[in-house]
Backbone as CSV, one residue per row, in Angstrom:
resi,resn,N_x,N_y,N_z,CA_x,CA_y,CA_z,C_x,C_y,C_z
1,MET,-11.009,1.193,0.019,-10.710,1.734,-1.320,-9.908,0.774,-2.192
2,LEU,-10.411,0.545,-3.420,-9.863,-0.299,-4.388,-8.373,0.328,-4.715
3,LEU,-7.219,-0.385,-4.640,-5.915,0.182,-4.903,-5.834,-0.107,-6.352
4,GLU,-5.244,0.963,-7.365,-4.838,0.742,-8.723,-3.439,0.003,-8.702
5,SER,-3.406,-0.908,-9.516,-1.968,-1.641,-9.762,-1.047,-0.545,-10.418
6,GLY,0.174,-0.451,-9.693,1.184,0.320,-10.132,1.075,1.800,-9.601
7,LYS,0.111,2.215,-8.968,-0.138,3.588,-8.488,0.725,3.577,-7.061
8,ILE,1.406,4.650,-6.693,1.999,4.682,-5.480,0.912,5.690,-4.427
9,TYR,0.629,5.242,-3.230,-0.264,5.804,-2.583,0.301,6.260,-1.222
10,GLN,-0.070,7.603,-0.595,0.684,7.993,0.671,-0.349,7.588,1.741
11,ARG,0.205,7.003,2.772,-0.484,6.812,4.054,-0.805,8.003,4.669
12,LYS,-1.857,7.679,5.631,-2.013,9.133,6.376,-1.202,9.171,7.416
13,TYR,-0.971,10.329,7.763,-0.005,10.770,8.625,-0.195,9.901,9.967
14,PHE,1.119,9.546,10.560,1.075,8.880,11.706,0.195,9.256,12.873
15,ALA,0.356,10.625,13.087,-0.660,11.380,13.975,-1.900,11.319,13.843
16,ASP,-2.374,11.129,12.457,-3.580,11.018,12.048,-4.465,9.613,12.417
17,SER,-3.689,8.659,12.399,-4.037,7.348,12.725,-2.873,6.460,13.165
18,TYR,-3.023,5.832,14.244,-2.012,5.000,14.708,-2.040,3.609,14.268
19,MET,-3.154,3.338,13.675,-3.513,1.919,13.238,-2.523,1.603,12.011
20,LEU,-2.516,0.299,11.614,-1.417,-0.113,10.703,-2.307,-0.452,9.526
21,PRO,-1.810,-0.076,8.177,-2.543,-0.315,7.018,-3.132,-1.871,6.878
22,THR,-4.331,-2.059,6.485,-4.714,-3.467,6.293,-5.154,-3.492,4.852
23,LEU,-4.716,-4.626,4.068,-4.905,-5.009,2.719,-5.715,-6.181,2.657
24,GLN,-6.791,-6.052,1.901,-7.556,-7.313,1.379,-7.175,-7.621,-0.003
25,ILE,-6.445,-8.666,-0.042,-6.070,-9.170,-1.460,-6.982,-10.433,-1.827
26,LYS,-7.556,-10.048,-3.200,-8.478,-10.982,-3.897,-7.802,-11.461,-5.016
27,GLY,-7.234,-12.627,-4.807,-6.245,-13.282,-6.001,-4.846,-13.056,-5.631
28,SER,-4.035,-12.683,-6.344,-2.620,-12.414,-5.959,-2.231,-11.074,-6.446
29,ALA,-1.155,-10.610,-5.470,-0.582,-9.242,-5.792,0.775,-9.186,-5.201
30,ARG,1.435,-8.243,-5.571,2.767,-8.095,-4.870,2.372,-6.718,-4.188
31,VAL,2.928,-6.458,-3.065,2.864,-5.296,-2.181,4.448,-4.692,-2.044
32,TYR,4.327,-3.387,-2.085,5.613,-2.590,-1.942,5.331,-1.412,-0.969
33,VAL,6.339,-1.114,-0.088,6.309,-0.085,0.840,7.598,0.775,0.870
34,SER,7.428,1.768,1.417,8.644,2.919,1.669,8.136,3.786,2.714
35,ASN,9.455,4.107,3.480,9.356,5.034,4.460,10.180,6.350,4.035
36,GLN,10.435,6.688,2.806,10.940,7.818,2.519,10.174,9.028,2.675
37,SER,10.856,9.945,2.946,10.060,11.507,3.325,9.369,11.836,1.925
38,GLU,10.027,11.747,0.977,9.472,12.201,-0.465,8.811,10.848,-1.125
39,LYS,7.975,11.233,-2.008,7.275,10.174,-2.648,8.370,9.406,-3.599
40,PRO,8.392,8.081,-3.690,9.268,7.450,-4.769,9.065,7.831,-6.088
41,GLU,9.903,7.946,-6.845,9.579,8.093,-8.302,9.113,6.952,-8.978
42,SER,9.270,5.775,-8.507,8.725,4.645,-9.056,8.826,3.599,-8.127
43,ILE,8.030,2.424,-8.350,8.052,1.251,-7.495,9.361,0.568,-7.373
44,SER,10.344,0.748,-8.289,11.652,0.060,-8.324,12.446,0.688,-7.077
45,GLU,11.997,1.894,-6.587,12.675,2.621,-5.243,12.103,1.981,-4.162
46,MET,11.190,1.118,-3.893,10.416,0.668,-2.804,10.703,-0.673,-2.531
47,ILE,10.531,-1.128,-1.060,10.657,-2.353,-0.931,9.469,-3.382,-0.875
48,GLU,9.791,-4.649,-1.511,8.801,-5.514,-1.599,8.518,-6.297,-0.356
49,GLU,7.373,-6.251,0.225,6.956,-7.089,1.340,6.310,-8.344,0.868
50,THR,7.035,-9.500,1.344,6.574,-10.657,1.071,5.855,-11.664,1.850
51,ASP,5.440,-11.303,3.077,4.571,-12.106,3.884,3.113,-12.006,3.635
52,PHE,2.781,-11.689,2.699,1.161,-11.314,2.316,0.531,-12.449,1.626
53,GLU,-0.598,-12.989,2.260,-1.355,-14.145,1.796,-2.444,-13.609,0.858
54,ASP,-2.409,-14.487,-0.347,-3.556,-14.234,-1.263,-4.839,-14.748,-0.717
55,ASP,-6.087,-14.001,-1.083,-7.481,-14.342,-0.915,-7.584,-14.228,0.658
56,THR,-7.017,-13.208,1.182,-7.155,-12.964,2.667,-6.964,-11.540,2.938
57,ILE,-7.219,-11.148,4.519,-6.864,-10.003,4.700,-5.509,-9.738,5.362
58,ASN,-4.658,-8.817,5.179,-3.222,-8.788,5.564,-3.110,-7.573,6.238
59,THR,-2.276,-7.495,7.380,-1.702,-6.323,7.872,-0.578,-5.832,7.590
60,VAL,-0.298,-4.626,7.068,1.171,-4.157,6.835,1.928,-3.637,8.231
61,ILE,3.002,-4.514,8.636,3.408,-4.386,9.907,4.374,-3.136,9.965
62,ALA,5.222,-2.862,8.975,6.183,-1.961,9.015,5.550,-0.465,9.083
63,MET,5.996,0.604,9.847,5.744,1.809,9.693,6.066,2.456,8.447
64,THR,4.952,2.861,7.555,5.362,3.081,6.149,4.614,4.221,5.616
65,ARG,5.236,4.995,4.875,4.502,6.279,4.266,3.936,6.098,2.923
66,TRP,4.454,5.172,2.208,3.929,5.017,0.894,3.518,3.546,0.690
67,ILE,2.563,2.983,-0.122,2.284,1.881,-0.238,1.857,1.773,-1.877
68,ALA,2.165,0.578,-2.454,2.005,0.568,-3.943,1.783,-1.095,-4.071
69,VAL,1.005,-1.535,-4.831,0.668,-2.872,-5.161,0.622,-3.011,-6.737
70,THR,1.108,-4.231,-7.210,0.865,-4.530,-8.528,0.117,-5.917,-8.743
71,TYR,-0.600,-6.153,-9.628,-1.458,-7.252,-9.876,-2.015,-7.251,-11.383
72,ASP,-2.332,-8.691,-11.691,-2.783,-8.823,-12.974,-4.327,-8.641,-13.055
73,SER,-4.641,-8.652,-14.251,-6.329,-8.496,-14.391,-6.922,-9.512,-13.828
74,GLY,-8.175,-9.468,-13.128,-8.857,-10.519,-12.561,-8.530,-10.544,-10.904
75,ASN,-7.414,-9.613,-10.568,-6.981,-9.553,-9.143,-7.514,-8.227,-8.548
76,GLU,-7.554,-8.084,-7.419,-7.905,-6.869,-6.749,-7.239,-6.812,-5.307
77,VAL,-6.978,-5.339,-5.057,-6.532,-5.266,-3.638,-7.040,-3.974,-3.132
78,TYR,-7.793,-4.242,-1.837,-8.538,-3.172,-1.097,-7.723,-2.664,0.101
79,GLU,-7.571,-1.391,0.390,-7.102,-0.911,1.510,-7.988,-0.396,2.454
80,MET,-8.147,-0.553,3.852,-8.984,-0.254,4.836,-9.089,1.239,5.262
81,GLY,-8.784,2.138,4.540,-9.092,3.386,5.039,-7.789,4.371,5.590
82,LEU,-6.616,3.678,5.317,-5.564,4.405,5.863,-4.600,4.962,4.900
83,VAL,-4.914,4.746,3.701,-4.237,5.658,2.451,-5.127,6.790,1.907
84,GLN,-4.543,7.752,1.437,-5.212,8.810,1.054,-4.938,9.212,-0.487
85,THR,-6.014,9.442,-1.159,-5.969,9.962,-2.501,-6.808,11.444,-2.711
86,PRO,-6.294,12.330,-3.282,-5.058,12.515,-3.916,-3.951,12.589,-3.195
87,TYR,-2.733,12.497,-3.745,-1.472,12.462,-2.973,-1.366,13.894,-2.364
88,ARG,-1.201,14.053,-1.049,-0.997,15.219,-0.047,0.591,15.582,-0.131
89,ASN,0.748,16.451,-0.829,2.342,17.071,-0.718,2.733,17.980,0.253
90,ASN,3.364,17.327,1.373,3.744,18.297,2.377,5.301,18.090,2.608
């Protein structure tokens, strides 16, 4: 699934999938994560992950509940099936 820049996505519940999220970054992007129980109000409340390589497939090592990416026009970030949309409010 193509992730929209600036949108916060909820990861599927750990019990639903023990796999770690995988991101395919085409170009360059910044990746943010959070393990808060409630959805962060903005990306500024999240932690930037810095060990992601551009133009490759990366695994999010941290156990995280929320994922967001930011990127400029011409770049893309795909997630391999472990985030859900729309947001599930539990």
